[in-house]
C-alpha positions, 0 to 999 in steps of 0.5 A, a space after each residue: 657294711 661288708 664282713 671284711 670291713 667289720 673284721 678290719 675295724 675290729 682288728 684296728 680297734 684291738 691293735 689300738 687298745 693293745 698299744 694303749 695298754 702297753 703304754 699305760 703299763 710302761 708308765 707304771 714301770 718307769 726306771 726312776 719312779 716318783 717318790 715323796 717325803 713329808 713332815 709336819 712343823 708346828 702343824 704345817 706340812 712340808 713335802 718334797 716330790 722327786 724322781 728316784 733314780 738308781 745307780 744300776 752299776 754306774 758311777 754317779 757323782 763326778 760322772 753321771 751327775 757332773 761336778 760344777 754343773 746344776 743338777 735337777 736333784 733327781 730324775 725326769 720331772 723337776 723336784 718340787 718342795 712345798 712348804 706351808 710354813 715360812 722357813 729359814 735355811 741358815 740365814 736364808 728366808 724361804 716363804 711358804 710356797 712351792 719351789 723347785 730344788 736343784 743342786 750344784 755339786 762340786 768336789 769341795 762342797 754342794 749347794 742346794 738351789 731353791 728356785 721359784 720356777 715350778 712345773 717344768 721338766 727337771 733340765 729346764 733351769 733358770 738361774 734368774 729364778 733362784 731364791 737361794 743357794 745354800 751350803 749342804 753338809 756332805 758325808 760318806 754313807 757306811 753302805 751304798 744306797 742303790 736308789 736315791 732317797 730324799 727325806 724330811 725329818 724333824 730336828 730340834 725346832 725345825 727339820 732336815 732335808 737329806 739325800 742319800 745316793 751311791 756313797 753320798 749323803 747331803 743334807 741341809 737343816 731348816 727351822 720354822 720362822 
């Protein structure tokens, strides 16, 4: 092999490695990183995994997240809810399993959508896969939340799934079945 061919191959290899490391580094700095929350109910795990977007100076509800349109309830990949316990959200039975969560925000109220389709990108929504649509309780936050946060917390004989973002808090209660 000629020396100039070796130098060309080394230069090509170095360039490919540089591109690889830049791409890997960018993945770790996504503007809407993946986050999760979990709790235990009667010894059984309940968890939610979501992309956490930031306000970054934008108007969120009624603009970036339009009213009267199904929203992915986070950013990027779909928000997944996994329960090892059978649950009741109001009068709606949710068997143990993995689901995708969406929200239908309107100016008058919000509905949490529990959807049976999983593994898709957040914008791939199929209404035919809906298990339930559940009314959410809305409140105004005392201080704005820059980063969207989903939380699961014990309450009574069950728990609460809650979202805080911008100036809005939206929640829904559940109990073990």
